[in-house]
VMD Tcl script that draws the C-alpha trace (Angstrom):
set ca {
  {-29.57 -1.75 -24.50}
  {-26.41 -3.20 -23.09}
  {-25.81 -6.34 -21.13}
  {-23.67 -6.76 -18.02}
  {-20.51 -7.37 -20.01}
  {-20.84 -4.07 -21.84}
  {-21.20 -2.10 -18.64}
  {-18.81 -4.15 -16.48}
  {-15.62 -2.62 -15.21}
  {-12.43 -4.54 -15.67}
  {-9.35 -4.20 -13.50}
  {-5.93 -5.66 -14.21}
  {-4.12 -6.94 -11.14}
  {-0.36 -6.71 -11.22}
  {1.53 -8.69 -8.62}
  {5.30 -8.74 -8.43}
  {6.70 -11.46 -6.23}
  {10.40 -12.20 -5.86}
  {11.29 -15.67 -4.62}
  {14.67 -17.15 -3.79}
  {15.29 -20.58 -5.25}
  {17.15 -22.51 -2.59}
  {17.51 -25.76 -4.53}
  {17.27 -25.56 -8.32}
  {17.80 -29.30 -8.77}
  {14.92 -30.18 -6.43}
  {12.69 -27.58 -8.10}
  {13.50 -29.05 -11.51}
  {12.89 -32.59 -10.23}
  {9.44 -31.58 -8.94}
  {8.57 -30.01 -12.29}
  {9.84 -33.02 -14.23}
  {7.69 -35.28 -12.07}
  {4.63 -33.22 -13.07}
  {5.63 -33.21 -16.74}
  {6.14 -36.98 -16.76}
  {2.88 -37.66 -14.91}
  {0.60 -39.78 -17.14}
  {-2.27 -37.33 -16.67}
  {-0.26 -34.33 -17.88}
  {-2.01 -33.00 -20.97}
  {1.02 -33.42 -23.26}
  {1.77 -35.56 -26.26}
  {5.20 -37.22 -26.50}
  {6.80 -34.35 -28.45}
  {5.42 -31.69 -26.11}
  {6.51 -33.69 -23.08}
  {10.07 -33.97 -24.42}
  {10.13 -30.25 -25.27}
  {9.05 -29.32 -21.73}
  {11.60 -31.70 -20.19}
  {14.37 -30.08 -22.24}
  {13.12 -26.60 -21.34}
  {13.15 -27.35 -17.60}
  {16.52 -29.14 -17.74}
  {18.10 -26.37 -19.81}
  {17.04 -23.53 -17.51}
  {19.62 -23.12 -14.76}
  {17.56 -20.41 -13.00}
  {14.61 -22.68 -12.23}
  {12.12 -20.25 -13.82}
  {10.74 -22.84 -16.26}
  {10.37 -25.38 -13.45}
  {8.58 -22.93 -11.16}
  {6.20 -21.90 -13.92}
  {5.31 -25.58 -14.39}
  {4.55 -26.00 -10.70}
  {2.22 -23.01 -10.27}
  {-1.36 -24.00 -11.07}
  {-3.61 -21.38 -12.72}
  {-6.06 -21.88 -9.85}
  {-3.37 -20.67 -7.46}
  {-3.24 -17.34 -9.29}
  {-7.03 -17.04 -9.44}
  {-7.27 -17.74 -5.71}
  {-5.98 -14.22 -5.09}
  {-9.56 -13.00 -5.61}
  {-11.63 -16.13 -4.84}
  {-12.72 -14.76 -1.49}
  {-14.08 -11.49 -2.98}
  {-17.73 -11.87 -3.96}
  {-17.86 -8.61 -5.91}
  {-15.36 -9.64 -8.58}
  {-15.19 -12.47 -11.05}
  {-11.86 -13.44 -12.62}
  {-11.87 -13.32 -16.42}
  {-8.34 -14.17 -17.52}
  {-5.01 -14.94 -15.90}
  {-1.52 -15.07 -17.30}
  {1.60 -15.97 -15.37}
  {5.20 -15.24 -16.24}
  {8.28 -16.36 -14.34}
  {11.64 -14.82 -15.14}
  {15.04 -14.39 -13.49}
  {15.43 -11.43 -11.11}
  {18.25 -9.64 -9.33}
  {16.43 -10.29 -6.06}
  {14.62 -6.97 -5.73}
  {11.45 -5.48 -7.14}
  {12.66 -3.26 -9.97}
  {9.66 -0.95 -10.39}
  {9.16 0.16 -6.80}
  {7.39 3.54 -6.70}
  {6.72 4.93 -3.23}
  {4.53 7.73 -4.63}
  {1.98 5.42 -6.28}
  {-1.34 5.93 -4.45}
  {-2.64 2.58 -5.75}
  {0.31 0.61 -4.42}
  {-0.87 -1.09 -1.26}
  {1.91 -2.81 0.62}
  {0.15 -5.58 2.54}
  {2.11 -7.85 4.81}
  {0.54 -11.30 4.78}
  {2.55 -13.52 7.07}
}
mol new
graphics top color blue
foreach p $ca { graphics top sphere $p radius 0.5 }
foreach p [lrange $ca 0 end-1] q [lrange $ca 1 end] { graphics top cylinder $p $q radius 0.2 }
display resetview
């Protein structure tokens, strides 16, 4: 006999999103405010390490990663009753401003405009 987890089907969602940072200093300031917030789950050493990471990253990637809540990522599928999120991982890295792995022949690539 197998339970639901043994027979469940898992899908990995891949979302590429390119954003333009219009004000790195303001983005860093917003992240630093979150890091310094008394309720941030950081000890003094971790807090200082994160402050240095955000301040030392001139692209704003570290700051943006700090500002995106895991619940924001999971909300991509919150409205779909037939799926249940299991894990989420977020990475933010510098980009040249375009999606690098565009493949027009991919039948699973659904270009949805959500304005």
